[in-house]
C-alpha positions as CSV (number, residue, x, y, z in Angstrom):
1,M,-9.1,0.8,16.2
2,L,-9.9,-1.0,19.2
3,R,-6.6,-2.9,19.1
4,A,-4.7,0.3,18.5
5,T,-6.4,1.8,21.6
6,D,-5.2,-1.1,23.7
7,D,-1.6,-0.8,22.3
8,G,-1.5,3.0,22.4
9,A,-0.6,2.8,18.6
10,I,-1.7,4.5,15.5
11,A,-4.3,2.8,13.1
12,L,-3.2,2.9,9.5
13,I,-6.1,2.4,7.1
14,E,-5.7,2.4,3.4
15,A,-8.1,2.4,0.4
16,T,-7.1,1.1,-3.0
17,C,-7.3,3.0,-6.3
18,N,-10.1,0.9,-7.8
19,Q,-12.1,0.9,-4.6
20,V,-11.9,4.6,-3.9
21,N,-11.0,7.4,-6.3
22,H,-12.2,10.9,-7.5
23,Q,-14.9,9.1,-9.6
24,G,-16.2,7.0,-6.8
25,G,-14.5,3.6,-7.5
26,Y,-16.4,0.5,-7.1
27,T,-17.5,1.4,-3.6
28,G,-19.0,4.6,-4.7
29,L,-16.7,6.5,-2.4
30,T,-14.4,9.4,-3.2
31,P,-11.3,9.8,-1.0
32,A,-13.1,12.4,1.2
33,G,-16.1,10.0,1.4
34,F,-14.0,7.1,2.6
35,R,-12.2,9.4,5.1
36,E,-15.7,10.3,6.6
37,E,-16.6,6.7,6.9
38,V,-13.5,6.1,8.8
39,Y,-13.9,9.1,11.0
40,R,-17.5,7.9,11.7
41,I,-16.3,4.6,13.0
42,A,-13.4,6.3,15.0
43,D,-15.9,8.6,16.7
44,R,-18.2,5.7,17.5
45,V,-15.5,3.7,19.3
46,R,-13.9,6.8,20.7
47,F,-10.7,6.5,18.9
48,P,-8.8,9.7,18.5
49,R,-8.7,11.0,14.9
50,H,-5.2,12.4,15.3
51,R,-4.0,8.7,15.8
52,L,-5.4,7.7,12.4
53,V,-3.2,7.6,9.4
54,L,-5.0,7.3,6.0
55,G,-3.2,5.8,3.0
56,G,-3.8,5.6,-0.7
57,D,-2.7,2.2,-2.2
58,H,-1.6,1.5,-5.8
59,L,-2.3,5.2,-6.8
60,G,-1.8,5.3,-10.6
61,P,-3.5,4.6,-13.8
62,S,-4.7,1.0,-13.0
63,P,-8.4,1.8,-13.0
64,W,-8.1,3.5,-16.4
65,R,-5.5,1.3,-18.1
66,R,-7.8,0.5,-21.0
67,L,-7.4,4.3,-22.0
68,P,-4.5,5.6,-23.9
69,A,-1.6,6.4,-21.5
70,E,-2.0,10.2,-21.6
71,K,-5.7,10.0,-20.6
72,A,-5.2,7.4,-17.9
73,M,-2.4,9.4,-16.3
74,A,-4.6,12.5,-16.4
75,E,-7.1,10.5,-14.3
76,A,-4.3,9.2,-12.1
77,R,-3.3,12.9,-11.4
78,S,-6.8,13.9,-10.5
79,M,-7.1,10.9,-8.2
80,V,-3.8,11.6,-6.4
81,A,-4.9,15.2,-5.9
82,A,-8.1,14.2,-4.5
83,Y,-6.4,11.7,-2.0
84,V,-4.0,14.4,-0.7
85,A,-6.7,17.1,-0.6
86,A,-8.7,14.7,1.7
87,G,-5.8,14.4,4.1
88,Y,-4.3,11.0,3.2
89,E,-0.6,11.0,4.3
90,K,0.8,7.7,3.1
91,I,0.9,7.5,-0.7
92,H,1.9,4.3,-2.5
93,L,2.6,5.3,-6.2
94,D,2.0,2.5,-8.6
95,T,2.5,3.3,-12.3
96,S,4.0,-0.1,-13.3
97,M,1.0,-1.3,-15.4
98,G,0.8,-0.5,-19.2
99,C,-2.2,1.3,-20.7
100,L,-3.8,0.9,-24.1
101,D,-1.3,-0.3,-26.6
102,E,1.4,-0.7,-24.0
103,P,3.1,-3.8,-22.6
104,E,1.2,-5.3,-19.6
105,Q,4.1,-4.4,-17.3
106,L,6.3,-1.4,-17.8
107,G,10.1,-1.1,-17.3
108,D,11.7,0.7,-14.3
109,L,12.5,3.9,-16.2
110,L,8.9,4.6,-17.5
111,T,7.4,3.5,-14.2
112,A,9.7,5.9,-12.2
113,E,9.0,8.7,-14.6
114,R,5.2,8.4,-14.2
115,A,5.5,8.0,-10.4
116,A,7.4,11.2,-10.4
117,Q,4.7,13.0,-12.2
118,L,2.2,11.9,-9.6
119,A,4.5,12.8,-6.7
120,L,4.8,16.2,-8.1
121,I,1.0,16.6,-8.2
122,A,0.8,15.2,-4.5
123,E,3.5,17.8,-3.4
124,R,1.7,20.7,-4.9
125,E,-1.6,19.7,-3.3
126,A,0.0,19.0,0.0
127,S,1.6,22.5,-0.1
128,I,-1.8,24.1,0.1
129,S,-2.7,22.5,3.5
130,G,0.9,22.3,4.8
131,Q,0.9,18.5,4.9
132,S,4.0,16.4,4.9
133,L,3.5,13.2,2.8
134,C,5.4,9.9,3.0
135,Y,5.7,7.7,0.0
136,V,5.9,4.1,-0.8
137,I,7.4,3.0,-4.2
138,R,7.7,-0.1,-6.2
139,T,4.8,-2.5,-7.1
140,E,5.8,-6.2,-7.0
141,V,2.8,-7.4,-5.2
142,P,0.6,-10.5,-5.2
143,T,-2.9,-10.4,-6.6
144,P,-5.1,-8.2,-4.3
145,G,-7.3,-10.5,-2.2
146,G,-5.2,-13.6,-3.0
147,A,-4.3,-15.6,-5.9
148,L,-7.0,-17.0,-8.2
149,H,-5.0,-20.2,-8.9
150,K,-3.3,-22.7,-6.8
151,I,0.0,-21.6,-5.7
152,G,3.2,-23.3,-4.4
153,R,6.7,-21.9,-4.2
154,L,7.3,-18.1,-4.6
155,E,10.6,-16.4,-5.4
156,P,11.3,-13.4,-3.2
157,T,12.1,-10.2,-5.0
158,R,15.8,-10.0,-6.0
159,A,17.9,-7.5,-4.0
160,E,19.4,-6.0,-7.2
161,A,16.0,-5.3,-8.5
162,V,15.0,-3.3,-5.5
163,V,18.2,-1.2,-5.8
164,A,17.7,-0.5,-9.4
165,T,14.1,0.6,-8.8
166,I,15.2,3.0,-6.1
167,E,17.9,4.6,-8.2
168,E,15.4,5.0,-11.2
169,H,12.9,6.7,-8.9
170,R,15.6,8.9,-7.4
171,R,16.6,10.2,-10.9
172,A,13.0,10.6,-12.0
173,F,12.0,12.6,-8.9
174,A,15.0,14.9,-9.4
175,A,14.2,15.4,-13.0
176,V,10.9,17.0,-12.2
177,G,12.0,18.9,-9.2
178,A,10.6,16.5,-6.5
179,D,13.8,15.8,-4.7
180,G,12.1,16.7,-1.4
181,A,9.4,14.1,-2.0
182,F,12.0,11.4,-2.7
183,E,13.5,12.1,0.7
184,R,10.3,11.1,2.2
185,V,10.1,7.7,0.4
186,M,9.9,5.5,3.6
187,A,9.1,2.2,2.1
188,V,9.8,-0.1,-0.9
189,V,7.2,-2.8,-1.8
190,A,8.9,-6.2,-2.1
191,Q,7.8,-9.8,-2.4
192,P,9.2,-11.8,0.6
193,G,7.7,-14.9,-0.7
194,V,4.3,-15.0,0.9
195,E,0.8,-15.3,-0.7
196,F,-2.4,-17.2,-0.3
197,D,-5.1,-18.6,-2.6
198,H,-8.6,-20.2,-1.8
199,Q,-7.0,-23.2,-0.1
200,N,-3.4,-22.6,0.6
201,V,-1.1,-20.3,2.4
202,V,2.5,-19.8,1.3
203,V,4.4,-19.3,4.6
204,Y,7.3,-16.9,5.0
205,R,10.7,-18.6,5.0
206,P,13.3,-16.2,6.3
207,E,16.3,-18.2,4.8
208,R,14.8,-17.6,1.3
209,A,14.6,-13.8,1.8
210,R,17.9,-13.4,3.4
211,E,19.6,-11.6,0.4
212,L,16.5,-9.3,0.1
213,S,16.5,-8.5,3.7
214,G,20.2,-7.8,3.7
215,A,19.8,-5.2,1.0
216,L,18.2,-2.9,3.6
217,A,21.6,-2.3,5.2
218,G,22.5,-0.3,2.1
219,M,19.3,1.7,2.1
220,P,19.3,3.7,5.3
221,G,15.8,5.0,6.5
222,L,13.9,2.5,4.2
223,V,11.7,-0.5,5.2
224,F,10.0,-3.0,3.1
225,E,6.3,-3.1,2.7
226,A,4.8,-6.6,2.1
227,H,1.3,-7.2,0.6
228,S,-1.0,-10.2,1.1
229,T,0.4,-11.3,4.5
230,D,-3.0,-12.6,5.6
231,Y,-3.1,-15.9,7.3
232,Q,0.6,-16.2,8.1
233,P,1.5,-17.9,11.4
234,L,2.3,-15.7,14.3
235,D,6.0,-16.7,14.3
236,S,6.2,-15.8,10.5
237,L,4.7,-12.4,11.1
238,A,7.3,-11.8,13.8
239,S,10.1,-12.9,11.4
240,L,8.8,-10.7,8.6
241,V,9.0,-7.6,10.9
242,R,12.4,-8.6,12.2
243,D,13.7,-8.9,8.7
244,G,12.6,-5.4,7.8
245,F,9.1,-5.9,6.4
246,A,7.7,-3.3,8.8
247,I,4.4,-2.7,7.0
248,L,2.3,-5.8,6.6
249,K,-0.8,-5.4,4.4
250,V,-3.9,-7.4,5.4
251,G,-7.5,-7.2,4.3
252,P,-9.3,-10.5,3.7
253,E,-8.1,-12.2,6.9
254,L,-9.2,-9.1,9.0
255,T,-12.5,-9.2,7.2
256,F,-12.9,-12.9,7.8
257,A,-12.0,-12.6,11.5
258,C,-14.5,-9.8,12.1
259,G,-17.2,-11.7,10.1
260,R,-16.7,-14.8,12.3
261,H,-17.0,-12.7,15.4
262,F,-20.2,-11.2,14.4
263,T,-21.6,-14.7,13.4
264,H,-21.0,-15.9,16.9
265,S,-21.5,-12.7,18.9
266,T,-23.9,-9.8,18.7
267,T,-23.3,-8.3,22.0
268,S,-20.2,-6.1,21.6
269,P,-18.0,-4.8,18.8
270,P,-15.3,-7.1,17.6
271,K,-11.8,-6.8,19.2
272,C,-10.0,-8.1,16.0
273,A,-6.2,-8.4,16.2
274,P,-5.1,-7.6,12.6
275,T,-1.8,-9.2,11.4
276,G,-0.6,-6.0,9.9
277,G,-0.7,-2.1,10.0
278,S,-3.3,-1.5,7.3
279,T,-6.2,-3.0,5.6
280,R,-7.3,-2.9,2.1
C-alpha cells in the first residue's frame, strides 16, 4: 500500500480459496473478515480504500475436492457468493480439479461448464449491489508457495491450449446466459516458464514464450496472468510485462522481504516493493 501510494497506483490484494472462504479457511477468515483486515491496514497507513481492489484466487471446489462433485460445487457456489457479497471485484474461477471419484485434472469442457456455473452465481450476487466484476480464467499454475521438489526447465503453456480454453469458456458462459460475464474476462492464466523451489529460481526466458505471447494478438482485450513470479530478476519482470503478462502474482517473496525489514528495523513500517500486482 505504501508503494502504491508513492506510485499513485491501485493495490490489488487477493485471498486464495483455501485461505479464506465462507467457512473460514485455514486463516479462520471469511471473505468479509479478510476485507476488514485489509481495510484496517489501509486506514492505518492512510491508503484510500477506493484504490484497493480485492480479488479471490482459485475460486472453485478445491478445498472440498474430497467430496462428491455435486457437494463440492455447492460449497464453491456459496464461497463465490460470499466473496462477491463482500465486495471482491477480481474473480479467478478455477474448477479444473477433480473431486471424489473423478480424475485429478478435468478436461476443458467440464472445467468451463463448472466455471460458468460459478460465474452465474457471481453475477447474480453482483447485481444486488450493482458491482461490475472482472474475471480471470484458466488454471495452469505452479504449486502455490513454490515447488516442493527441485525444478529445472519448465515448458510454457502452448498457445493453442490457451485458445481452446477461451473458446470452451465462451460456449459454456453463453449456455447458461452469462455472456455478459464472459465479456468481462480480462485475463487468462498461463505458465510463461517461471517457478521457484526451496533453492532455485527458474528465470523467465522470453524466447521460449514467444509463441505464447504472440497468441495475445488474436485475443484483443486480454492479458496473461502469471503465478509464482517471486524472486525473478528485475529485467525478467520487465520482460514478462512487455510480453503481455500484465498481472504478476507474488506472495512468498513479499512476505520474505517484509520479514527481513522487520528483522533489521523496528522504527518504521516497511516500504516493500512487490514484484507484482497482488499477493496470496
